[in-house]
Structure formats: structure tokens, C-alpha cells
matplotlib code that plots the C-alpha trace (Angstrom):
import matplotlib.pyplot as plt

x = [0.0, 1.4, 2.6, 1.8, 4.8, 5.5, 7.4, 10.3, 9.2, 12.2, 15.8, 14.8, 11.8, 12.2, 8.6, 5.0, 1.8, -1.5, -4.0, -6.9, -7.6, -9.7, -10.1, -11.1, -10.5, -12.7, -12.8, -11.8, -8.8, -8.0, -4.6, -4.5, -7.0, -6.0, -5.5, -4.6, -3.6, -0.2, 1.5, 5.3, 7.9, 7.2, 3.5, 0.4, 0.5, -1.9, -0.9, -2.0, -2.4, 0.1, -1.7, -5.4, -7.2, -8.8, -7.5, -7.2, -5.3, -4.5, -1.4, -1.0, -4.1, -5.2, -3.1, -0.2, 3.2, 5.4, 9.0, 9.9, 9.8, 7.4, 4.4, 1.3, -1.3, -1.7, -3.6, -5.0, -5.5, -9.0, -9.6, -8.5, -10.3, -13.7, -14.4, -13.0, -15.5, -17.6, -19.9, -23.7, -24.2, -24.4, -21.1, -22.1, -22.7, -19.1, -16.6, -13.4, -10.3, -7.2, -5.0, -2.0, 1.1, 1.8, 4.8, 4.5, 4.1, 7.6, 9.1, 10.5, 9.4, 11.4, 12.5, 9.9, 7.2, 8.0, 8.0, 11.7, 12.6, 9.2, 8.7, 8.6, 5.1, 3.8, 5.8, 3.9, 5.9, 6.5, 5.9, 6.4, 3.6, 3.0, 2.5, 0.5, 0.1, -3.3, -6.1, -6.8, -9.7, -10.1, -13.8, -16.5, -18.9, -16.4, -15.1, -17.9, -17.2, -13.9, -10.2, -8.1, -4.7, -4.8, -3.6, -6.3, -9.0, -7.8, -7.7, -11.2, -12.5, -11.0, -12.5, -15.8, -15.3, -17.2, -14.6, -17.3, -17.6, -14.0, -12.2, -8.9, -5.7, -3.6, -2.9, -6.1, -8.2, -7.1, -7.9, -4.7, -3.8, -3.5, -7.0, -8.3, -6.2, -7.7, -11.2, -10.5, -9.2, -12.2, -14.7, -12.9, -12.8, -15.2, -17.7, -16.4, -18.7, -16.2, -15.4, -12.9, -9.3, -7.4, -5.9, -2.4, -3.3, -5.2, -2.2, 0.1, 1.0, 3.1, 1.6, 2.8, 2.7, 3.4, 6.0, 4.7, 6.1, 8.3, 9.7, 10.4, 12.4, 14.2, 15.0, 16.3, 18.5, 19.9, 20.8, 22.6, 24.3, 25.7, 26.7, 28.3, 29.6, 32.6, 31.5, 33.7, 32.7, 34.2, 32.6, 33.1, 31.7, 30.5, 29.9, 26.4, 26.2, 26.3, 24.0, 21.4, 21.5, 21.3, 18.3, 16.5, 17.2, 16.1, 13.0, 12.0, 12.2, 9.5, 8.8, 11.0, 12.6, 9.2, 9.6, 13.4, 15.0, 18.6, 18.0, 17.8, 21.1, 22.7, 21.4, 22.9, 26.2, 26.4, 25.7, 28.6, 31.0, 30.3, 31.5, 34.7, 35.3, 33.7, 35.1, 32.3, 29.7, 30.4, 29.2, 31.1, 30.7, 32.7, 36.3, 35.5, 34.4, 31.5, 32.0, 28.5, 28.4, 25.1, 24.5, 21.2, 20.8, 18.2, 16.7, 15.7, 12.1, 9.8, 6.3, 3.4, 4.7, 8.4, 11.4, 11.8, 14.3, 12.9, 15.5, 16.3, 18.0, 21.0, 21.7, 25.0, 23.5, 20.1, 20.0, 19.1, 15.6, 14.8, 16.1, 13.8, 10.8, 11.7, 12.6, 9.4, 7.3, 8.9, 8.9, 5.2, 4.4, 6.4, 4.6, 1.2, 2.1, 1.7, 4.9, 6.0, 7.8, 11.3, 10.8, 12.5, 15.1, 18.6, 20.1, 23.9, 24.2, 21.9, 21.3, 19.7, 18.8, 17.6, 18.3, 14.6, 15.1, 17.5, 20.0, 23.5, 25.3, 24.5, 25.8, 23.6, 23.6, 24.8, 22.0, 23.6, 24.9, 25.8, 29.2, 28.3, 25.6, 25.7, 24.0, 23.1, 22.6, 20.8, 22.3, 23.1, 24.2, 27.7, 30.7, 33.3, 36.9, 37.3, 41.0, 42.0, 38.4, 35.6, 32.3, 28.8, 28.2, 26.0, 27.5, 26.2, 27.8, 27.7, 28.9, 29.9, 29.4, 31.7, 32.1, 35.7, 36.1, 36.2, 36.5, 39.4, 39.9, 41.6, 38.8, 36.2, 38.3, 38.4, 34.7, 33.9, 36.4, 34.6, 31.2, 32.3, 33.7, 30.5, 28.2, 30.4, 30.6, 27.1, 26.7, 28.4, 25.3, 23.1, 25.3]
y = [0.0, 3.4, 5.5, 9.2, 10.9, 14.3, 16.1, 18.5, 21.8, 24.0, 23.7, 24.6, 22.4, 19.6, 18.7, 19.6, 20.0, 18.5, 21.3, 19.3, 16.2, 16.8, 13.0, 10.5, 6.7, 5.0, 7.9, 7.2, 9.3, 10.3, 11.5, 15.2, 15.2, 17.3, 15.0, 17.5, 21.0, 21.1, 23.9, 24.2, 26.6, 28.8, 28.6, 26.4, 24.0, 21.4, 17.8, 16.2, 12.5, 11.1, 7.7, 6.7, 4.3, 4.4, 6.2, 3.2, 4.7, 8.1, 7.9, 11.6, 13.2, 16.9, 19.1, 16.6, 17.1, 14.6, 14.9, 15.1, 11.6, 10.1, 8.1, 10.2, 8.1, 5.0, 4.4, 1.1, 0.2, 0.7, -3.1, -3.7, -0.6, -1.7, -3.3, -0.4, 2.2, 3.6, 0.9, 1.4, -1.2, 0.1, 0.4, -2.1, -4.9, -4.7, -7.0, -5.3, -6.4, -7.4, -4.4, -4.1, -2.3, 0.8, 3.1, 6.3, 9.5, 10.6, 7.5, 8.0, 5.6, 2.4, 0.6, -2.1, 0.5, 1.3, -2.2, -2.9, -6.5, -7.9, -10.2, -8.3, -9.4, -8.1, -4.9, -1.6, 1.3, 4.1, 7.7, 10.9, 13.1, 16.0, 19.5, 22.3, 25.7, 26.4, 28.3, 31.8, 30.6, 27.3, 27.3, 27.2, 29.2, 32.0, 32.1, 34.2, 37.2, 37.3, 37.1, 35.9, 34.3, 30.6, 31.5, 34.1, 31.6, 29.0, 31.5, 32.8, 29.2, 28.6, 31.7, 31.6, 34.9, 35.9, 36.9, 38.8, 41.2, 42.3, 44.9, 43.4, 45.4, 43.1, 43.6, 44.1, 44.2, 40.7, 39.7, 38.8, 37.3, 40.7, 41.5, 38.4, 39.1, 42.6, 41.2, 38.7, 41.5, 43.7, 40.9, 40.0, 43.5, 44.0, 46.8, 49.9, 51.7, 54.5, 57.3, 56.3, 57.2, 59.8, 58.7, 58.8, 56.5, 54.0, 53.5, 52.6, 49.1, 46.4, 43.9, 40.3, 39.1, 35.4, 34.7, 33.2, 29.8, 31.6, 34.1, 31.3, 29.4, 32.6, 33.4, 29.9, 29.7, 33.2, 32.7, 29.5, 31.2, 34.1, 31.7, 29.0, 30.7, 33.0, 35.9, 38.5, 41.3, 42.9, 45.9, 47.6, 50.7, 50.1, 52.8, 52.2, 54.9, 52.4, 49.9, 52.7, 53.5, 49.9, 49.2, 52.2, 51.1, 47.5, 48.6, 50.6, 47.5, 45.7, 42.1, 39.8, 42.8, 44.1, 45.1, 44.8, 46.1, 46.5, 43.3, 41.4, 42.9, 42.0, 38.4, 37.9, 39.6, 37.4, 34.3, 35.0, 36.1, 32.9, 30.8, 32.8, 32.6, 29.2, 29.2, 31.5, 29.2, 26.7, 25.2, 24.2, 20.4, 19.4, 19.0, 19.5, 22.3, 21.5, 23.4, 23.5, 22.7, 24.7, 28.4, 28.9, 32.3, 33.1, 36.5, 37.5, 38.6, 40.1, 38.6, 38.9, 36.2, 37.2, 36.7, 33.9, 33.2, 32.1, 30.7, 31.6, 28.6, 28.6, 32.3, 31.8, 30.1, 31.8, 34.9, 38.2, 38.3, 34.8, 35.8, 38.8, 36.7, 33.9, 36.2, 38.2, 35.0, 33.3, 36.5, 37.1, 33.5, 33.9, 37.1, 35.5, 32.5, 30.2, 28.2, 25.8, 22.7, 23.9, 27.7, 27.6, 24.8, 24.4, 27.8, 28.1, 31.8, 34.6, 38.3, 40.7, 44.0, 47.1, 49.4, 50.4, 52.1, 54.8, 52.2, 53.0, 50.0, 47.1, 43.6, 40.5, 37.2, 34.1, 31.6, 28.2, 26.0, 28.6, 30.2, 33.8, 36.4, 39.7, 42.8, 45.4, 49.1, 51.9, 53.6, 57.1, 60.2, 61.3, 63.1, 60.7, 61.0, 60.3, 60.6, 64.1, 65.4, 65.2, 64.5, 63.5, 59.8, 57.0, 54.6, 51.4, 49.8, 46.0, 44.0, 40.4, 38.4, 35.4, 32.1, 32.5, 28.8, 28.3, 31.8, 34.2, 37.9, 37.2, 35.1, 37.7, 40.4, 38.5, 37.9, 41.6, 42.6, 40.4, 41.6, 45.3, 44.7, 43.1, 45.8, 48.7, 47.3, 45.6, 44.9, 41.6, 40.6, 40.9, 39.3]
z = [0.0, -0.9, 2.1, 2.4, 4.0, 5.4, 2.6, 3.1, 1.8, 2.7, 3.8, 7.3, 7.7, 10.2, 10.9, 9.8, 11.7, 10.4, 10.6, 9.2, 7.2, 4.1, 3.5, 6.1, 6.4, 3.9, 1.4, -2.1, -3.3, -6.9, -8.1, -7.3, -4.5, -1.5, 1.5, 4.2, 5.1, 6.8, 8.7, 8.1, 9.4, 6.3, 5.4, 5.3, 2.4, 0.9, 0.3, -2.9, -3.5, -6.0, -6.0, -6.3, -4.0, -0.6, 2.5, 4.8, 7.7, 9.2, 11.5, 12.5, 13.9, 13.4, 15.7, 15.8, 14.3, 12.5, 11.2, 7.6, 6.0, 8.5, 7.3, 8.1, 6.2, 4.1, 0.9, -0.1, -3.8, -5.2, -5.4, -1.9, -0.7, -1.9, 1.4, 3.4, 2.5, 5.3, 6.6, 6.8, 9.5, 13.2, 14.9, 17.6, 15.0, 13.7, 15.2, 16.2, 14.3, 16.2, 17.0, 14.8, 16.0, 13.9, 14.0, 15.9, 13.9, 14.8, 13.1, 9.6, 6.9, 6.8, 3.7, 4.5, 4.5, 0.9, -0.2, 0.0, 0.7, -0.4, -3.4, -6.7, -7.4, -4.1, -4.1, -4.8, -6.1, -3.6, -4.8, -3.0, -1.8, -4.2, -2.6, -4.2, -2.9, -1.2, -2.7, -1.6, 0.5, 2.4, 3.1, 0.4, 2.6, 3.1, -0.5, -1.8, 0.4, 2.2, 1.3, 4.2, 5.0, 6.1, 9.6, 9.9, 8.8, 11.3, 14.1, 13.2, 13.3, 16.7, 18.2, 16.2, 14.5, 11.4, 8.8, 6.9, 9.8, 9.6, 7.5, 6.3, 6.6, 4.4, 0.7, -1.3, 1.9, 2.8, 6.4, 8.2, 11.6, 13.3, 12.3, 14.0, 17.1, 17.3, 17.0, 19.8, 22.0, 21.3, 22.0, 25.2, 26.6, 29.6, 29.4, 31.1, 33.6, 34.4, 32.0, 29.3, 30.2, 28.3, 25.0, 26.3, 29.3, 27.1, 25.0, 28.0, 28.9, 27.2, 24.8, 24.4, 20.8, 20.3, 17.6, 14.4, 13.4, 10.7, 13.2, 15.7, 13.1, 12.1, 15.7, 16.3, 13.2, 13.4, 17.1, 16.2, 13.4, 15.5, 18.3, 16.2, 13.0, 13.4, 11.2, 9.6, 7.3, 4.2, 2.4, -1.0, -2.7, -6.3, -8.9, -10.2, -12.9, -15.8, -14.0, -13.5, -17.2, -18.2, -15.9, -17.4, -20.9, -20.3, -18.4, -21.5, -23.7, -21.6, -22.4, -20.3, -18.7, -17.4, -13.8, -13.7, -10.5, -9.2, -7.2, -10.5, -11.7, -8.4, -8.6, -12.1, -11.0, -7.9, -9.9, -12.2, -9.4, -7.5, -10.5, -10.7, -6.9, -6.1, -2.5, -1.6, -3.0, -0.3, 3.0, 6.2, 6.9, 10.0, 8.9, 5.2, 2.8, 0.4, -2.9, -4.6, -8.3, -8.6, -8.0, -6.3, -4.7, -2.1, -1.6, 1.9, 1.7, 4.3, 4.6, 7.0, 9.3, 9.3, 7.0, 4.4, 1.7, -1.7, -4.0, -7.6, -9.1, -11.6, -11.4, -13.2, -16.2, -16.6, -18.9, -17.1, -18.6, -17.3, -13.8, -13.8, -14.5, -12.2, -9.3, -9.6, -9.7, -6.7, -4.6, -5.4, -4.4, -1.2, -0.2, -0.9, 1.2, -1.9, -2.5, -5.1, -3.7, -4.5, -3.9, -0.5, -0.9, -2.4, -1.7, -1.8, -1.2, 0.0, -0.8, 1.7, 0.0, 1.9, -1.0, -1.1, 2.3, 3.4, 4.5, 3.2, 4.7, 7.0, 7.8, 7.5, 9.5, 7.6, 6.7, 7.6, 6.2, 3.6, 3.9, 3.1, 2.7, 0.8, 2.3, -0.3, 0.6, -1.2, -4.3, -3.3, -5.1, -3.8, -5.1, -6.4, -7.6, -11.3, -12.2, -11.0, -11.0, -8.4, -10.2, -9.2, -9.1, -7.8, -5.3, -3.7, -0.7, -0.3, 2.7, 2.6, 5.8, 5.7, 7.7, 8.8, 9.2, 5.4, 3.9, 4.6, 3.8, 0.5, -0.8, 0.3, -1.4, -4.7, -4.7, -4.1, -6.8, -9.3, -8.2, -8.5, -12.0, -13.2, -11.8, -13.0, -16.5, -16.6, -20.3, -19.6, -17.5, -20.6, -23.4]

ax = plt.figure().add_subplot(projection="3d")
ax.plot(x, y, z, "-o")
ax.set_aspect("equal")
plt.show()
């Protein structure tokens, strides 16, 4: 019988929590049917069935968590499942079957569970669970009127709050988690018999806000990074005059360059620079250095629940136009909380860009197990020395945070030199 396992949806995911089962034991399952909604450290995702048959067993209940790879349910083949559909006879007329020991939810699937070691004729092929991003609404009754995030819907259900009665503060009027929390606080406030206090007094007092799952994961990993990884930092100023002109020219072309930003130019430049200085495209592994043969660059992105890092794959080999389109798509999915299976996995290097804010320079925390992260500041108009003249120019400061266990100052300097050369003569990024 095919196993349904907890999939790994990101590099940081260690376990998932079953929010609700959309299929119950005895239900027939077709390929593509949504079996359950799962909460990960990044978002709520829906699990699709890769096999057809009958859901014969649920091993992880709603509200329980299971590690990646654990068997959370079992499908029986359609023929074998004919007798497992929900019975119509009274429950008391059924004879209980002998109890069979089953592995706990925390146990990862063994080779036997996938059919290894059984005779070939009796072996059923094992297939991974397919994940699709959730629809914008999770409840048919609510879909007609209200747009809301999955976390907001779950919280509203738990506290019996009518979403239609709320005004969303999220993008496009979407109801988000803080809107539900405000409604809970308003409903729980006792009626006041005394005159209302002055506005200044009513605003006094600390508030305790529980961290979202994403922020808890970020806090844990960043704390571990700063404690365990010896950081050092190297900065460089990059003349961006030519890059500014190139971006404006490409934006005017439209097509695949529609919506191009400086982040896209930096992504392409970083991809090429990493191939020229591969020691930076690396990870620390005990007493060894892992030099990655792919260049997958993550972009730190702020979302409602915290900070996530969607990954743009093969930044060294993809043309600039393709990077623009791929980066825009993956970041939009990330901000909407709708991820493809590989959007958050495989990163070998990370960019953190605060250039859209008045931040001239900053240092970012390394995203383990990667060896480095690039912090990108704003492009600013400053006087620069050009030969024996002082002329107006546009400068961007970047700071490379490095794992000193495997990267030294010389390697960092070589990488920044390559990056500066590519951005100061950016036509090489297009051809």
C-alpha cells in the first residue's frame, strides 16, 4: 500500500503539523485530490495525492506534528479498498479487528514500509507526496465574500469569529492574523462603567505578541548562526552609474525585462561572481568544505509572518531576462504564502537587499549552512573622484558576511572585486 509521507518543503523544515484532514479513512482518493492541510515553518500547504485508492489509515491526527519523511497516512489500492468504504451497519454490529502495531508518527518511513525486501510481485511502487500551494480561501462558505490568509482563517474558526464582519488590513483588503487578534481582544474587553481614560493612558502598557512559526524558526536559526559561526565582514563601494543607465534602458524594452530592479542585476552579477570565486559558493561540513556545483541564490524577503528566503535557481546560467521573470514570480508566491515545492530549498548563497530604504550600509547574518551572505545598501548620489576630478556619481555599498572557518579575507576580497567589476561594467550581464 502506498505511504503518504511528510514532505520536506524547505531547507529549514524539520517537521510539519497537520491542521486538518480533508479526507477520512474509507474515502476514495484520486490523483491530485487534496488529502490534508499542513503547517510548516514557512506557510500552510496542501498535500495532494500522487496515487489513487482508498484512504485506509491516518497515522497523524489533526493538531499533531510529524518529522519530515514520517508516514502520516496509508492508501489502499482501489480493489483492496472496496471493502474499506464507510460501513452502513451500526457500529455495535461490527466485530473489532485485532489491533496491529503501527509506528508512531515521529518515526521516519522504513525501507519495508515502501516495499523494499518484499517479493517483486507483491511490491507496490513508492511515490512521494506532491505538494501544491493552497487556494486563496479554504472554506466554500467563506469564499464568496472574504479574502483571508490561512492563519487568519484558522484563528477565526478557533474563536468563532465571522470573517465577513471584519475589514482586512492586508494587501487588497485581505484579512490577516493581526485583524483576528484585534477582533479577539475587542470581543474579550469587559464593558467599562467608568469614563474612558485619556488617549495617552489608554495606550500605555506592554503587549505580548506570540511569535509566528516563521519568526520562531528565524530566531532559532539566526541565534545558532551568530553563536556557532565566526562571522567577519568585508565591504566595498560600487559605482552604479552604468548599472542605472542599463536598468532604465532594459525597463524601456518591456517584455522579459518588465519590472526589472537592481536586485535582478545583483542576482545575475552574484551568480557569475560565484562561478569565478567558487570558494564563496560553499558550506562548512565538519572538517570539510563543500563546494557546490550549482549556484542557487536566495533573496531574503519580508512577509506577513516574518522573514523567508525564496531561492532563484541557476543564477549563473540563466539569462538576465529569465532571472527577472523567475525572481518576480517566486517572490510574489512567497509574499502571498503560496509556495511551489522547490521555492525555499537548495540555496547556496543569500542576498539581503535594503536598497529600497534609506540604509546606506549594514551587515547580515549568515544563513547556515551557507558560507556567506551579501548585504546590499541603497544607491546614493555622492561626489566621487574620477581621475583628477571630483564628479557626481552613484554609489552602492555592499557588505559580505563570511564564515571565517572556510573563507578568509583574500577570498572575500576576490569575490567583491569580481562583483564590482560586473556591476560597474554591466553589459556583460546581458550578453
